[in-house]
C-alpha positions in Angstrom: -42.0 60.2 -27.6 -41.4 57.5 -24.8 -43.8 60.1 -22.4 -46.8 58.5 -23.9 -46.0 54.6 -23.3 -44.8 56.3 -19.5 -47.8 57.9 -19.0 -49.8 54.7 -20.4 -48.2 52.5 -17.4 -48.5 55.2 -14.9 -52.2 55.7 -15.4 -52.8 51.6 -16.1 -51.1 51.8 -12.0 -53.5 54.4 -11.5 -56.5 52.4 -12.2 -55.1 49.4 -10.6 -55.0 51.1 -6.9 -58.2 53.2 -8.0 -60.3 49.8 -8.9 -59.0 47.9 -5.3 -59.4 50.4 -2.8 -63.2 51.7 -5.0 -62.2 54.6 -6.1 -64.4 56.4 -8.6 -62.9 59.1 -9.2 -59.5 60.7 -9.3 -58.5 64.1 -8.6 -54.2 64.2 -8.2 -52.1 62.4 -9.5 -48.0 63.6 -7.9 -45.7 62.3 -9.8 -41.7 63.0 -9.1 -39.2 62.8 -12.2 -35.4 62.7 -11.5 -33.7 64.8 -14.2 -31.6 61.9 -15.6 -34.7 60.5 -17.1 -34.5 62.9 -20.0 -38.5 63.1 -20.0 -40.5 66.3 -21.2 -42.4 67.7 -18.8 -44.1 68.9 -21.3 -44.6 65.5 -23.2 -46.3 64.2 -20.4 -48.3 66.8 -19.6 -49.7 66.7 -23.3 -49.5 62.5 -23.3 -51.9 62.9 -20.0 -54.1 65.0 -21.5 -55.4 62.8 -24.6 -54.9 59.5 -22.2 -57.2 60.8 -19.7 -60.0 61.5 -21.5 -63.0 59.3 -20.9 -61.2 57.7 -18.2 -61.6 58.6 -13.8 -58.4 60.7 -14.6 -60.0 63.1 -17.0 -60.6 66.0 -14.6 -57.5 65.1 -12.4 -54.4 67.3 -11.5 -51.2 66.1 -12.8 -48.9 68.1 -10.6 -45.0 67.2 -11.4 -42.1 67.8 -8.9 -38.6 68.0 -10.2 -35.9 65.6 -8.3 -32.3 65.0 -8.8 -31.6 61.0 -10.0 -32.9 59.2 -12.4 -36.2 58.8 -10.4 -39.6 58.1 -11.8 -42.3 57.8 -9.2 -45.8 58.1 -8.5 -46.2 59.9 -5.4 -49.5 59.8 -4.5 -53.0 59.5 -6.2 -55.8 61.4 -4.5 -59.8 60.4 -5.5 -62.9 59.5 -4.2 
C-alpha cells in the first residue's frame, strides 16, 4: 500500500509550508490525483486520517480531485 508513503510525503510538504508561513492549524488540503497513478482514494483517505492524528492537520478536510494523466499534486493548503 504505497498510499501511506504518498500521504507521509504530502504531509511533510504541508508541514514545511505551514512552518514557513507561520500557519498553526490546517483546515483543508486539496489534492489532485491522476487516474494513471494507481492510487486508491479510499486508501489515501485512511492513511490521511491515521497520519494526521495529533498534528496540525488533525481536523483538516482532505479534498481529492480526480484528473486524467499521472499527476499527483497538492493544489492548495488552507490554514490559519
